[in-house]
Each structure stands twice: as structure tokens, then as C-alpha cells.
C-alpha positions as CSV (number, residue, x, y, z in Angstrom):
1,M,-43.4,56.7,-22.8
2,N,-43.7,60.4,-23.3
3,K,-40.4,61.3,-25.1
4,S,-39.8,62.7,-28.5
5,I,-37.3,61.9,-31.2
6,S,-35.0,64.8,-32.1
7,F,-32.8,65.2,-35.1
8,P,-31.8,68.9,-35.3
9,N,-30.5,70.7,-38.3
10,S,-31.6,68.0,-40.7
11,S,-33.3,67.9,-44.1
12,E,-35.8,65.5,-45.5
13,I,-34.5,63.3,-48.4
14,S,-36.1,60.7,-50.6
15,K,-36.2,57.0,-49.7
16,E,-34.0,56.3,-52.7
17,A,-31.3,58.7,-51.6
18,A,-31.4,57.4,-48.1
19,L,-31.0,53.8,-49.1
20,I,-28.0,54.7,-51.3
21,L,-26.4,56.6,-48.4
22,I,-27.2,53.8,-45.9
23,G,-25.7,51.1,-48.0
24,N,-24.9,48.0,-45.9
25,E,-27.2,48.4,-42.8
26,E,-25.0,46.2,-40.7
27,K,-22.0,48.6,-41.2
28,S,-23.9,51.9,-41.1
29,W,-26.5,51.2,-38.3
30,R,-25.9,53.3,-35.1
31,D,-29.0,53.5,-32.9
32,F,-32.7,52.9,-32.5
33,Q,-35.2,55.1,-30.7
34,Q,-38.9,54.4,-30.1
35,T,-41.8,56.3,-28.7
36,E,-45.5,55.5,-28.5
37,L,-46.1,57.1,-32.0
38,A,-42.9,56.5,-33.9
39,E,-39.6,54.8,-34.2
40,A,-36.3,56.1,-35.6
41,T,-33.5,54.1,-36.9
42,L,-30.2,56.0,-37.1
43,Y,-27.3,55.4,-39.5
44,Q,-23.9,56.9,-40.1
45,S,-22.3,56.7,-43.6
46,H,-20.5,58.8,-46.1
47,E,-19.8,61.5,-43.4
48,V,-23.5,62.1,-42.8
49,N,-26.1,60.9,-40.3
50,I,-29.3,59.4,-41.7
51,M,-32.6,58.8,-39.8
52,A,-35.4,56.6,-41.0
53,L,-38.5,57.8,-39.0
54,H,-41.5,55.6,-39.1
55,N,-44.8,57.1,-37.9
56,Y,-47.0,54.2,-36.6
57,L,-50.3,56.1,-36.9
58,A,-49.8,57.3,-40.5
59,G,-47.9,54.2,-41.6
60,V,-45.4,56.4,-43.3
61,T,-41.6,56.3,-43.2
62,Q,-39.6,59.6,-43.8
63,Y,-35.9,59.9,-44.2
64,Y,-33.7,62.7,-43.0
65,I,-30.0,63.6,-43.4
66,Q,-27.7,65.6,-41.1
67,D,-24.1,66.6,-41.7
68,I,-21.8,65.0,-39.1
69,N,-20.2,68.4,-38.6
70,A,-23.5,70.3,-38.1
């Protein structure tokens, strides 16, 4: 696997803000991507896209937001 995860025109947000926006994961979940180094879970809710990006090596999850109209 030698692909990368792309989420253009996005801004990093706090975990707390992401979880509020995601709400019910069963309703907002859209996609899942995985590479050797990371995995991304994509959600859509409140007219925005949200990505939870987990870095396997660092053991860190970061959250990003993207306007659907961007």
C-alpha cells in the first residue's frame, strides 16, 4: 500500500468539536480509508465533512472539518 489520504481545504478541529458534529456515527459515517501508516474515518453531518485521522506510529488521532461546498 503506497497511497496517501487526502482531505483538501480542511481545518483541524478539537476532538470535542468533532464528536459534537459527528453525533450519531451510524447516521453520519460515510467512508473509511487506510494506508500503512494511518487510517481515516469520514463523516458527513451538519453540512460539513469531518475526518478522524489516526496515525498508527504516533498513536494520535486528529480531526479535520471541510465545508461541503468547498
